[in-house]
VOLO-79817 format. One record per residue: x, y, z of N, C-alpha, C in turn; residue in one letter. Coordinates in steps of 0.2 Angstrom, whole numbers, padded with zeros to 4 digits. Layout:
BEGIN
[[X; Y; Z]; [X; Y; Z]; [X; Y; Z]; a],
...
This chain:
BEGIN
[[-0139; 0080; -0060]; [-0132; 0082; -0063]; [-0129; 0087; -0058]; m],
[[-0133; 0092; -0056]; [-0131; 0097; -0051]; [-0128; 0094; -0045]; m],
[[-0132; 0089; -0042]; [-0130; 0086; -0036]; [-0124; 0082; -0037]; t],
[[-0123; 0079; -0042]; [-0116; 0076; -0044]; [-0110; 0081; -0044]; r],
[[-0111; 0087; -0047]; [-0106; 0092; -0047]; [-0105; 0094; -0040]; i],
[[-0110; 0096; -0036]; [-0109; 0098; -0030]; [-0105; 0093; -0025]; l],
[[-0107; 0086; -0026]; [-0104; 0081; -0022]; [-0097; 0081; -0024]; s],
[[-0095; 0081; -0031]; [-0088; 0081; -0033]; [-0084; 0087; -0030]; l],
[[-0087; 0093; -0030]; [-0084; 0099; -0028]; [-0083; 0098; -0020]; a],
[[-0088; 0095; -0017]; [-0087; 0094; -0009]; [-0081; 0089; -0008]; a],
[[-0081; 0084; -0012]; [-0075; 0079; -0012]; [-0069; 0083; -0013]; f],
[[-0068; 0087; -0018]; [-0062; 0090; -0019]; [-0060; 0095; -0014]; a],
[[-0064; 0098; -0011]; [-0063; 0103; -0005]; [-0060; 0099; 0001]; v],
[[-0064; 0094; 0002]; [-0062; 0090; 0008]; [-0055; 0086; 0007]; f],
[[-0054; 0083; 0001]; [-0048; 0079; -0001]; [-0042; 0084; 0000]; a],
[[-0043; 0090; -0003]; [-0038; 0095; -0003]; [-0036; 0097; 0004]; f],
[[-0041; 0098; 0008]; [-0040; 0101; 0015]; [-0037; 0096; 0019]; a],
[[-0037; 0089; 0017]; [-0034; 0084; 0022]; [-0027; 0083; 0019]; s],
[[-0025; 0085; 0013]; [-0018; 0083; 0011]; [-0013; 0087; 0016]; i],
[[-0008; 0083; 0018]; [-0003; 0086; 0022]; [-0005; 0086; 0029]; g],
[[-0011; 0084; 0031]; [-0013; 0084; 0038]; [-0012; 0078; 0041]; t],
[[-0012; 0072; 0037]; [-0012; 0066; 0040]; [-0005; 0064; 0040]; a],
[[-0003; 0059; 0045]; [0004; 0057; 0046]; [0004; 0050; 0044]; q],
[[0009; 0048; 0040]; [0010; 0041; 0038]; [0012; 0037; 0045]; a],
[[0009; 0031; 0045]; [0011; 0027; 0051]; [0018; 0023; 0050]; v],
[[0022; 0023; 0055]; [0028; 0018; 0053]; [0026; 0011; 0053]; p],
[[0028; 0008; 0048]; [0026; 0001; 0046]; [0029; -0004; 0051]; v],
[[0024; -0008; 0054]; [0026; -0014; 0058]; [0026; -0020; 0053]; d],
[[0031; -0023; 0052]; [0031; -0028; 0046]; [0026; -0034; 0048]; a],
[[0026; -0036; 0055]; [0021; -0041; 0057]; [0014; -0040; 0056]; n],
[[0012; -0033; 0058]; [0006; -0031; 0056]; [0004; -0031; 0049]; l],
[[0009; -0028; 0045]; [0008; -0028; 0038]; [0007; -0034; 0035]; a],
[[0010; -0039; 0037]; [0009; -0046; 0035]; [0002; -0049; 0036]; k],
[[0000; -0047; 0042]; [-0007; -0049; 0044]; [-0012; -0046; 0040]; r],
[[-0011; -0039; 0039]; [-0015; -0035; 0035]; [-0015; -0037; 0028]; g],
[[-0010; -0040; 0025]; [-0010; -0042; 0018]; [-0014; -0049; 0018]; k],
[[-0014; -0053; 0023]; [-0018; -0059; 0023]; [-0025; -0057; 0023]; a],
[[-0027; -0052; 0028]; [-0034; -0050; 0028]; [-0036; -0047; 0022]; l],
[[-0032; -0043; 0018]; [-0034; -0040; 0012]; [-0036; -0045; 0007]; f],
[[-0032; -0050; 0007]; [-0034; -0056; 0002]; [-0040; -0060; 0004]; g],
[[-0040; -0062; 0011]; [-0045; -0066; 0013]; [-0052; -0063; 0013]; n],
[[-0052; -0056; 0014]; [-0059; -0053; 0015]; [-0061; -0050; 0008]; r],
[[-0057; -0051; 0003]; [-0059; -0049; -0004]; [-0059; -0042; -0005]; g],
[[-0054; -0038; -0002]; [-0053; -0031; -0003]; [-0051; -0030; -0010]; c],
[[-0047; -0034; -0013]; [-0044; -0033; -0020]; [-0050; -0033; -0025]; a],
[[-0056; -0035; -0023]; [-0061; -0034; -0028]; [-0063; -0027; -0030]; g],
[[-0062; -0023; -0025]; [-0063; -0016; -0026]; [-0057; -0011; -0026]; c],
[[-0052; -0013; -0022]; [-0046; -0009; -0021]; [-0040; -0012; -0024]; h],
[[-0035; -0008; -0026]; [-0028; -0010; -0027]; [-0023; -0004; -0025]; t],
[[-0017; -0006; -0027]; [-0012; -0001; -0025]; [-0009; 0002; -0032]; f],
[[-0011; 0008; -0034]; [-0008; 0010; -0040]; [-0014; 0012; -0045]; g],
[[-0020; 0011; -0044]; [-0025; 0013; -0048]; [-0032; 0012; -0045]; k],
[[-0037; 0016; -0047]; [-0044; 0015; -0045]; [-0047; 0009; -0048]; k],
[[-0051; 0006; -0044]; [-0056; 0001; -0047]; [-0063; 0003; -0045]; l],
[[-0067; -0001; -0042]; [-0073; 0001; -0039]; [-0073; 0006; -0033]; a],
[[-0067; 0005; -0030]; [-0066; 0009; -0024]; [-0059; 0013; -0025]; g],
[[-0057; 0017; -0021]; [-0051; 0022; -0022]; [-0045; 0018; -0022]; p],
[[-0040; 0020; -0025]; [-0033; 0018; -0025]; [-0030; 0019; -0018]; d],
[[-0027; 0014; -0015]; [-0025; 0014; -0008]; [-0018; 0017; -0007]; l],
[[-0015; 0018; -0013]; [-0008; 0021; -0012]; [-0009; 0028; -0009]; v],
[[-0006; 0029; -0003]; [-0006; 0036; 0000]; [-0012; 0037; 0004]; g],
[[-0017; 0032; 0005]; [-0023; 0033; 0009]; [-0021; 0035; 0016]; a],
[[-0016; 0032; 0019]; [-0015; 0035; 0026]; [-0012; 0042; 0026]; n],
[[-0010; 0044; 0020]; [-0007; 0051; 0020]; [-0013; 0056; 0018]; e],
[[-0018; 0054; 0015]; [-0024; 0058; 0013]; [-0029; 0059; 0019]; r],
[[-0029; 0054; 0023]; [-0034; 0054; 0028]; [-0030; 0053; 0035]; r],
[[-0032; 0057; 0040]; [-0029; 0056; 0047]; [-0031; 0049; 0049]; d],
[[-0027; 0047; 0054]; [-0027; 0040; 0057]; [-0034; 0039; 0060]; a],
[[-0037; 0043; 0063]; [-0043; 0042; 0067]; [-0049; 0041; 0061]; e],
[[-0048; 0045; 0056]; [-0053; 0045; 0051]; [-0053; 0038; 0047]; w],
[[-0046; 0036; 0046]; [-0045; 0030; 0042]; [-0048; 0024; 0047]; m],
[[-0046; 0024; 0053]; [-0048; 0018; 0057]; [-0056; 0018; 0058]; r],
[[-0059; 0024; 0059]; [-0066; 0024; 0059]; [-0069; 0021; 0052]; n],
[[-0067; 0023; 0047]; [-0069; 0021; 0040]; [-0069; 0014; 0040]; w],
[[-0063; 0011; 0041]; [-0062; 0003; 0041]; [-0067; 0000; 0046]; l],
[[-0068; 0002; 0051]; [-0072; -0001; 0057]; [-0079; 0000; 0056]; k],
[[-0081; 0006; 0054]; [-0088; 0008; 0053]; [-0090; 0012; 0047]; n],
[[-0089; 0009; 0041]; [-0091; 0012; 0035]; [-0098; 0014; 0035]; p],
[[-0103; 0010; 0037]; [-0110; 0012; 0037]; [-0111; 0019; 0041]; d],
[[-0109; 0019; 0047]; [-0109; 0025; 0051]; [-0106; 0031; 0047]; q],
[[-0100; 0030; 0045]; [-0097; 0036; 0041]; [-0101; 0038; 0035]; m],
[[-0103; 0033; 0031]; [-0107; 0035; 0025]; [-0113; 0039; 0027]; l],
[[-0116; 0038; 0033]; [-0122; 0042; 0035]; [-0120; 0049; 0038]; a],
[[-0114; 0050; 0041]; [-0113; 0056; 0044]; [-0107; 0060; 0042]; t],
[[-0102; 0057; 0038]; [-0096; 0060; 0036]; [-0096; 0063; 0029]; d],
[[-0095; 0069; 0028]; [-0095; 0072; 0022]; [-0090; 0070; 0017]; s],
[[-0084; 0068; 0019]; [-0079; 0065; 0015]; [-0081; 0058; 0012]; v],
[[-0084; 0054; 0017]; [-0086; 0047; 0015]; [-0092; 0048; 0010]; a],
[[-0097; 0053; 0011]; [-0102; 0054; 0006]; [-0100; 0056; -0001]; k],
[[-0095; 0060; -0001]; [-0092; 0062; -0007]; [-0088; 0057; -0011]; a],
[[-0085; 0052; -0007]; [-0082; 0046; -0010]; [-0087; 0042; -0013]; m],
[[-0093; 0041; -0009]; [-0098; 0037; -0012]; [-0101; 0040; -0019]; l],
[[-0101; 0046; -0019]; [-0104; 0049; -0025]; [-0098; 0048; -0031]; a],
[[-0092; 0049; -0029]; [-0087; 0048; -0034]; [-0086; 0041; -0037]; e],
[[-0088; 0036; -0033]; [-0087; 0029; -0035]; [-0094; 0026; -0036]; f],
[[-0099; 0030; -0039]; [-0105; 0028; -0042]; [-0109; 0024; -0037]; q],
[[-0109; 0027; -0031]; [-0113; 0024; -0025]; [-0112; 0017; -0024]; n],
[[-0105; 0015; -0025]; [-0103; 0008; -0023]; [-0101; 0009; -0016]; v],
[[-0104; 0006; -0011]; [-0103; 0007; -0004]; [-0098; 0002; -0002]; k],
[[-0094; 0005; 0003]; [-0089; 0000; 0006]; [-0093; -0004; 0011]; m],
[[-0092; -0011; 0010]; [-0096; -0015; 0015]; [-0093; -0015; 0022]; p],
[[-0097; -0016; 0027]; [-0095; -0016; 0034]; [-0092; -0024; 0034]; n],
[[-0085; -0024; 0035]; [-0082; -0031; 0035]; [-0082; -0033; 0042]; m],
[[-0085; -0030; 0047]; [-0085; -0032; 0054]; [-0078; -0033; 0057]; k],
[[-0073; -0029; 0055]; [-0066; -0029; 0057]; [-0065; -0027; 0065]; l],
[[-0061; -0031; 0068]; [-0059; -0030; 0075]; [-0054; -0024; 0074]; s],
[[-0053; -0021; 0080]; [-0048; -0016; 0081]; [-0041; -0018; 0078]; d],
[[-0039; -0025; 0080]; [-0033; -0028; 0078]; [-0033; -0028; 0070]; a],
[[-0038; -0030; 0067]; [-0039; -0031; 0060]; [-0037; -0024; 0057]; d],
[[-0041; -0019; 0059]; [-0040; -0012; 0056]; [-0033; -0010; 0057]; v],
[[-0030; -0011; 0062]; [-0023; -0009; 0063]; [-0018; -0013; 0058]; e],
[[-0019; -0019; 0057]; [-0016; -0023; 0052]; [-0016; -0020; 0045]; a],
[[-0023; -0019; 0044]; [-0024; -0016; 0037]; [-0021; -0009; 0036]; l],
[[-0021; -0005; 0041]; [-0017; 0002; 0040]; [-0010; 0001; 0039]; v],
[[-0007; -0004; 0043]; [0000; -0005; 0042]; [0002; -0008; 0035]; h],
[[-0003; -0013; 0032]; [-0002; -0015; 0026]; [-0003; -0010; 0020]; y],
[[-0007; -0005; 0021]; [-0008; 0000; 0016]; [-0002; 0004; 0016]; m],
[[0001; 0006; 0022]; [0007; 0010; 0022]; [0013; 0007; 0019]; q],
[[0013; 0000; 0020]; [0019; -0004; 0017]; [0018; -0003; 0010]; q],
[[0012; -0005; 0007]; [0012; -0005; 0000]; [0013; 0002; -0003]; e],
[[0011; 0007; 0000]; [0012; 0014; -0002]; [0019; 0016; -0002]; t],
[[0023; 0014; 0003]; [0030; 0015; 0003]; [0033; 0011; -0003]; e],
[[0031; 0005; -0005]; [0034; 0001; -0010]; [0033; 0005; -0017]; k],
[[0027; 0008; -0018]; [0025; 0011; -0024]; [0029; 0018; -0025]; k],
[[0031; 0021; -0019]; [0034; 0027; -0020]; [0042; 0026; -0021]; k],
[[0044; 0020; -0021]; [0051; 0019; -0022]; [0053; 0020; -0029]; k],
């Protein structure tokens, strides 16, 4: 119980510290379209959505909560991030140890998903 409380506290500290430090990417419509296809084809919707939490975090504002480097590393190497990154470890605890699978994404795939997440965030904020 104490470990869970400490994990959630660590998550809150790191989540708060990262607010306002990340910059939203300008959306490239072609990349966002490719990202939407990847999101559907890779089964991302099984754990994620835009506007509420499922087995994984709500993706609205994800690009604003985390800096671009962190986001790209997370999408490309979730296993490594879970082993070394305190924010990733705190998210794992928050989501009942449901791990983000390594989807073996290329750099181009990651970029497309980042643009899709930003596009959907902008739609939800209107």
